[in-house]
C-alpha positions as CSV (number, residue, x, y, z in Angstrom):
1,M,-36.2,22.4,-6.7
2,E,-33.6,19.5,-6.2
3,A,-31.5,21.0,-3.2
4,V,-33.6,20.0,-0.3
5,P,-34.6,16.8,-1.8
6,L,-30.5,16.3,-2.2
7,L,-29.8,17.7,1.5
8,V,-32.4,15.1,3.1
9,A,-30.7,12.2,0.6
10,V,-27.2,13.1,2.1
11,L,-28.2,13.4,5.6
12,A,-30.2,10.3,5.4
13,L,-27.0,8.7,4.4
14,S,-25.0,10.4,6.6
15,L,-27.4,9.0,9.5
16,A,-27.1,5.3,8.1
17,N,-23.5,5.6,8.2
18,G,-23.3,6.4,11.7
19,A,-25.7,4.0,12.7
20,N,-23.8,0.8,10.8
21,D,-20.1,2.3,11.4
22,N,-19.8,4.5,14.6
23,V,-19.5,1.1,16.7
24,K,-16.9,-0.5,14.9
25,G,-13.6,1.2,16.5
26,V,-15.5,0.2,19.9
27,A,-16.5,-2.8,19.1
28,T,-13.8,-4.6,20.6
29,L,-14.1,-2.7,24.0
30,I,-17.9,-3.8,24.5
31,G,-16.7,-7.3,23.5
32,A,-13.9,-7.4,26.1
33,G,-16.4,-6.1,28.4
34,R,-14.5,-2.7,29.2
35,L,-17.6,-0.9,28.3
36,S,-21.0,-1.1,28.2
37,R,-23.1,-1.2,24.6
38,R,-24.1,2.5,25.2
39,A,-20.8,3.9,26.9
40,G,-19.3,2.5,24.0
41,L,-21.4,4.2,21.3
42,L,-20.8,7.5,23.3
43,Y,-17.2,7.2,22.8
44,G,-17.0,5.9,19.5
45,T,-19.5,9.0,18.1
46,A,-17.3,11.4,20.3
47,A,-14.1,10.2,18.5
48,T,-15.9,10.3,14.9
49,C,-16.6,13.6,15.4
50,L,-13.8,14.7,16.1
51,G,-12.1,12.8,12.8
52,S,-15.1,14.2,10.8
53,V,-13.7,17.8,11.9
54,V,-9.7,17.0,11.2
55,A,-11.0,15.7,7.7
56,I,-11.6,19.1,6.9
57,G,-8.0,19.5,6.4
58,L,-6.7,16.0,5.6
59,A,-8.8,14.2,3.5
60,S,-9.1,16.6,-0.1
61,G,-8.3,13.3,-2.1
62,L,-11.1,11.6,-0.7
63,L,-13.7,14.8,-1.7
64,A,-12.6,14.7,-4.9
65,R,-12.7,11.1,-5.8
66,F,-16.4,10.7,-4.2
67,S,-17.6,13.3,-6.3
68,G,-17.6,11.0,-9.3
69,K,-15.0,12.6,-11.2
70,G,-13.0,9.6,-13.0
71,L,-15.3,6.9,-13.2
72,V,-18.1,9.5,-15.2
73,P,-17.8,12.6,-17.1
74,A,-17.6,15.7,-15.2
75,E,-20.7,17.4,-16.8
76,L,-22.9,14.3,-14.9
77,T,-21.0,15.1,-11.9
78,A,-21.9,18.5,-11.9
79,M,-25.8,17.7,-12.3
80,P,-27.5,17.5,-9.1
81,L,-29.8,14.7,-10.1
82,F,-26.4,12.6,-9.9
83,A,-26.0,13.2,-6.6
84,L,-29.6,12.6,-5.4
85,C,-29.6,9.3,-6.8
86,V,-26.2,8.5,-5.4
87,G,-27.3,9.7,-1.8
88,I,-30.8,7.9,-1.8
89,A,-29.3,4.4,-3.2
90,A,-26.5,4.2,-1.0
91,A,-29.1,5.4,2.0
92,I,-31.4,2.8,1.3
93,T,-28.7,0.1,1.1
94,V,-26.9,1.1,4.3
95,L,-30.0,1.3,6.5
96,L,-31.1,-2.1,5.2
97,A,-28.3,-3.6,6.4
98,T,-28.4,-1.7,9.8
99,R,-32.2,-3.0,10.6
100,L,-30.8,-6.4,9.9
101,G,-28.0,-5.9,12.1
102,L,-25.2,-6.4,9.3
103,P,-21.7,-4.4,9.3
104,I,-21.4,-3.3,5.8
105,S,-19.7,-0.7,3.9
106,T,-20.9,2.9,3.1
107,T,-17.9,3.2,0.8
108,H,-19.4,0.2,-1.3
109,A,-22.9,1.3,-1.3
110,L,-21.1,4.8,-2.6
111,V,-19.2,3.4,-5.3
112,G,-22.3,1.0,-6.2
113,A,-24.2,3.6,-6.5
114,L,-21.7,5.2,-8.9
115,T,-21.4,2.5,-10.6
116,G,-24.9,2.1,-11.4
117,I,-25.5,5.5,-13.0
118,G,-22.7,5.1,-14.9
119,L,-24.1,2.1,-16.7
120,A,-27.6,3.7,-17.0
121,S,-26.1,6.6,-18.7
122,G,-23.7,4.5,-20.7
123,T,-20.8,6.6,-19.4
124,L,-18.8,4.4,-16.7
125,Q,-15.3,4.5,-17.1
126,A,-14.5,0.7,-15.7
127,G,-10.7,1.3,-15.6
128,A,-11.0,3.9,-13.2
129,L,-13.1,1.7,-11.3
130,A,-11.6,-1.2,-11.2
131,G,-8.1,0.3,-10.3
132,A,-9.1,3.6,-8.1
133,F,-11.8,2.0,-6.3
134,V,-12.7,-1.8,-6.5
135,A,-8.6,-3.2,-5.7
136,P,-8.4,-1.0,-2.4
137,L,-12.1,-2.0,-1.3
138,L,-11.5,-6.2,-2.1
139,L,-7.9,-6.0,-0.9
140,S,-8.2,-4.0,2.3
141,P,-10.3,-6.8,4.4
142,V,-7.7,-9.3,3.1
143,A,-5.0,-7.5,4.3
144,A,-6.3,-6.5,7.6
145,M,-7.0,-10.2,8.2
146,A,-3.5,-11.5,7.5
147,L,-2.5,-8.7,9.6
148,A,-4.3,-9.3,12.8
149,A,-3.6,-12.9,12.5
150,A,0.4,-12.6,11.8
151,I,0.4,-9.6,14.8
152,Y,-1.7,-11.5,17.5
153,P,0.8,-14.6,17.8
154,L,3.9,-12.2,17.8
155,L,2.4,-10.0,20.7
156,R,1.2,-12.7,22.4
157,R,4.9,-14.2,22.5
158,A,6.2,-10.9,23.3
159,R,3.7,-11.0,26.2
160,L,5.0,-14.5,27.6
161,V,8.7,-13.2,27.2
162,A,7.9,-10.4,29.7
163,G,6.7,-12.4,31.8
164,V,2.9,-11.3,32.3
165,S,0.3,-13.9,32.6
166,H,-3.4,-14.4,32.6
167,E,-5.2,-13.9,35.7
168,T,-7.5,-16.7,36.9
169,C,-11.2,-15.2,37.7
170,V,-13.2,-17.4,40.6
171,C,-16.3,-15.8,41.5
172,V,-17.8,-17.2,44.8
173,N,-21.9,-16.3,44.3
174,A,-24.1,-16.8,47.3
175,Q,-27.9,-18.3,46.1
176,Q,-30.7,-18.4,48.4
177,A,-32.3,-22.2,48.0
178,V,-36.4,-21.8,47.7
179,A,-38.5,-24.9,47.7
180,I,-41.8,-24.8,46.5
181,G,-44.4,-26.9,48.9
182,A,-47.7,-29.4,47.1
183,A,-50.0,-26.4,48.4
184,G,-48.0,-23.8,46.8
185,G,-46.3,-22.7,49.8
186,T,-42.6,-21.7,49.8
187,A,-40.0,-21.7,52.2
188,V,-36.4,-20.4,52.4
189,G,-33.3,-22.2,53.0
190,S,-29.9,-21.4,54.2
191,P,-27.6,-19.5,51.1
192,A,-25.7,-21.8,49.0
193,L,-22.4,-21.3,47.9
194,R,-21.7,-21.4,44.1
195,V,-18.3,-21.3,42.8
196,V,-17.4,-20.3,39.3
197,V,-13.9,-20.5,37.5
198,A,-13.9,-18.0,34.5
199,S,-12.7,-18.9,31.0
200,A,-9.7,-17.1,29.7
201,E,-11.7,-14.4,27.6
202,A,-13.9,-13.5,31.0
203,C,-10.4,-13.6,33.3
204,A,-9.8,-10.3,35.3
205,G,-7.1,-9.4,33.4
206,Y,-2.9,-9.7,33.0
207,R,-0.7,-10.0,35.9
208,G,2.8,-8.6,35.7
209,T,4.6,-5.4,34.8
210,V,6.1,-3.5,31.7
211,A,8.4,-0.7,32.3
212,G,6.9,-0.8,36.1
213,V,3.4,-0.2,35.1
214,T,1.1,-3.1,35.3
215,A,0.2,-4.9,32.2
216,Q,-3.6,-4.6,32.9
217,R,-3.4,-0.6,33.5
218,L,-0.7,-0.1,30.5
219,L,-3.2,-2.5,27.9
220,D,-6.2,-0.9,29.2
221,G,-4.8,2.1,27.8
222,A,-3.4,1.0,24.7
223,H,-6.7,-0.7,24.4
224,F,-9.2,2.4,24.6
225,L,-6.3,4.6,22.5
226,T,-6.7,2.6,19.9
227,A,-10.4,2.3,19.9
228,G,-10.6,5.7,19.6
229,A,-7.9,5.8,17.0
230,V,-10.3,3.4,14.9
231,S,-13.5,5.8,15.5
232,F,-11.4,8.8,14.6
233,A,-9.9,7.1,11.2
234,R,-13.3,6.3,10.5
235,G,-14.1,9.8,10.8
236,V,-11.3,11.0,8.7
237,N,-12.0,8.5,6.2
238,D,-15.8,8.6,5.5
239,T,-17.0,12.0,6.2
240,P,-15.6,13.6,2.8
241,K,-16.8,10.7,0.8
242,I,-20.4,11.5,1.7
243,A,-19.7,15.4,2.0
244,A,-18.9,15.1,-1.6
245,L,-22.4,14.6,-2.6
246,L,-23.1,18.0,-1.0
247,L,-20.7,20.2,-3.2
248,L,-23.5,20.9,-5.8
249,L,-25.6,23.1,-3.1
250,P,-24.1,26.4,-2.9
251,L,-25.9,27.4,-0.2
252,L,-24.1,25.4,2.4
253,G,-21.2,27.6,1.3
254,G,-18.4,25.0,0.4
255,A,-16.7,21.7,1.5
256,T,-16.4,22.6,5.4
257,P,-19.7,23.1,6.1
258,A,-20.8,20.1,4.1
259,M,-18.8,17.9,6.2
260,L,-19.7,19.8,9.5
261,A,-23.4,18.7,8.5
262,V,-22.4,15.3,7.5
263,G,-20.6,14.7,10.6
264,A,-23.5,15.6,12.7
265,A,-25.9,13.3,11.3
266,M,-23.3,10.5,11.5
267,A,-23.0,11.1,15.4
268,G,-27.0,11.2,15.5
269,G,-27.2,8.0,13.3
270,G,-24.7,6.1,16.1
271,L,-26.3,7.2,19.0
272,L,-30.1,6.3,18.2
273,L,-29.5,3.5,15.5
274,G,-26.2,1.7,16.6
275,R,-27.4,-1.3,18.8
276,R,-27.8,-3.8,16.7
277,V,-24.5,-3.5,14.4
278,A,-22.8,-3.2,17.8
279,K,-24.3,-6.4,19.0
280,T,-23.1,-8.2,15.8
281,M,-19.8,-6.9,16.1
282,S,-19.0,-7.0,19.6
283,H,-20.4,-10.6,20.5
284,E,-20.8,-12.5,17.4
285,I,-18.3,-12.7,15.4
286,T,-15.7,-14.2,17.7
287,A,-15.2,-13.8,21.7
288,M,-11.8,-11.9,22.5
289,N,-10.1,-10.9,25.4
290,D,-8.3,-7.5,26.0
291,G,-5.1,-8.5,24.3
292,Q,-7.0,-9.9,21.1
293,A,-9.4,-6.7,21.4
294,F,-6.5,-4.3,21.4
295,T,-4.5,-6.4,18.5
296,A,-7.9,-6.0,16.2
297,N,-7.9,-2.4,16.9
298,L,-4.3,-1.3,16.4
299,T,-4.7,-3.4,13.1
300,T,-7.5,-1.4,12.1
301,A,-6.4,1.8,12.9
302,S,-3.1,1.4,11.4
303,L,-4.4,0.4,7.8
304,V,-7.7,3.0,7.6
305,L,-5.1,5.8,8.8
306,L,-2.6,4.7,5.9
307,A,-5.4,4.7,3.3
308,S,-7.0,8.1,4.6
309,Y,-3.6,9.9,4.2
310,G,-3.2,8.1,0.5
311,G,-6.6,8.9,-0.7
312,L,-7.5,5.5,-0.8
313,P,-11.2,4.3,-0.6
314,V,-10.9,1.5,1.7
315,S,-13.9,0.3,3.9
316,T,-13.6,0.9,7.6
317,T,-16.2,-2.0,7.6
318,H,-14.1,-4.4,5.9
319,V,-11.1,-3.7,7.7
320,S,-12.2,-3.6,11.2
321,C,-14.2,-7.0,10.4
322,G,-11.2,-8.5,9.0
323,A,-8.9,-7.8,12.0
324,L,-11.7,-9.5,14.0
325,F,-12.0,-12.3,11.2
326,G,-8.2,-12.9,11.7
327,I,-8.3,-12.9,15.3
328,G,-11.2,-15.4,15.7
329,A,-8.9,-17.6,13.3
330,A,-5.9,-16.9,15.2
331,R,-7.1,-18.3,18.4
332,G,-9.7,-20.8,16.6
333,G,-12.8,-19.0,17.6
334,A,-14.2,-17.4,15.0
335,R,-18.0,-17.9,14.4
336,W,-17.9,-18.7,10.7
337,K,-21.8,-18.9,10.2
338,M,-22.1,-14.9,11.1
339,I,-18.7,-14.4,9.2
340,G,-20.5,-15.9,6.0
341,R,-23.4,-13.8,6.6
342,I,-21.5,-10.6,6.5
343,V,-19.4,-11.3,3.8
344,G,-22.6,-12.3,1.4
345,A,-24.0,-9.2,2.8
346,W,-20.5,-7.3,1.4
347,G,-21.1,-9.2,-2.1
348,L,-25.1,-7.8,-2.3
349,T,-24.1,-4.3,-0.9
350,L,-22.4,-2.8,-4.5
351,P,-25.1,-4.5,-7.0
352,L,-27.9,-3.6,-5.0
353,A,-26.8,-0.1,-4.6
354,A,-26.1,-0.1,-8.3
355,V,-29.4,-1.3,-9.0
356,L,-31.5,1.1,-7.2
357,A,-29.0,4.0,-8.6
358,A,-29.5,3.1,-11.9
359,G,-33.4,2.5,-11.4
360,L,-33.8,6.0,-9.9
361,W,-31.5,7.8,-12.6
362,M,-33.6,6.1,-15.3
363,A,-36.8,7.2,-13.8
364,L,-36.0,10.6,-13.0
365,E,-33.7,11.6,-15.8
366,R,-36.4,11.7,-18.3
């Protein structure tokens, strides 16, 4: 009887995860004006799907860890009700944040739900929670912010040494002069020219060559590659965390079908519901040019792939947002009010998911 509700809950969580997370690799491409929001979501979703497929062979450590083993007794994790409560609580938490346009961590929501049931059942292993889960989640955004803030000046210095400079944009627009008479009639005058010199962030690109290749073309290629790498890394890192909840359903036939089902639902969520979070991450944390966007993506992809390989449950959200925070701080353009809202949502994610999961467990376990 619990198989169908569990499958629905996990697919809902996967949908919410895609809606909140698929844009996080390509937000810099959208923010730097290289892709439209729709094209960015398509690219990010495709790369995430590829990561979901590759996760089948690479992420067995995360699959085992997010089954709940180590946090609560094995006999508890073997109960379908346990996975059902975790899935529902995490799904509600992530969907609520997505509705508000706030990028939060599905990983944090899962950890919160696991913790809530552990507390409600009196079986939580606090030592495992602090060492294996909370420490990587808390340290990852700090590491990303520090790394991005450190790398950006170095890359900027390397650009200057290589003789690559910003191009300046000058836009000349012809505007019709329209006059409205007292009787309500209109008269169209001759076109007037308007000259606009763009800011550095809106500038057309970089001028110069590196190893015989134009600097802008080289940077564009690296930017698209790292954006895809972040989305790919997210698919590798997040898919097994959610698929772990489906391992109790023998009808799926094991880990591979579970991860494929989760990956498909993540893709649907990103394409259907990802616009609000895309707007927040692309435009409301900090303005960015191509070089700054590339630095943020390089930082995020490196840290998330390293964590996935080591089986560490870092949050792609925390890492990618931390990198953007670091870029904004390094260039003096961070929008701290929005950053404060995002960090506040992070602080509420774990306790909200814990309360929801504990309440569901106590209501349904009787």
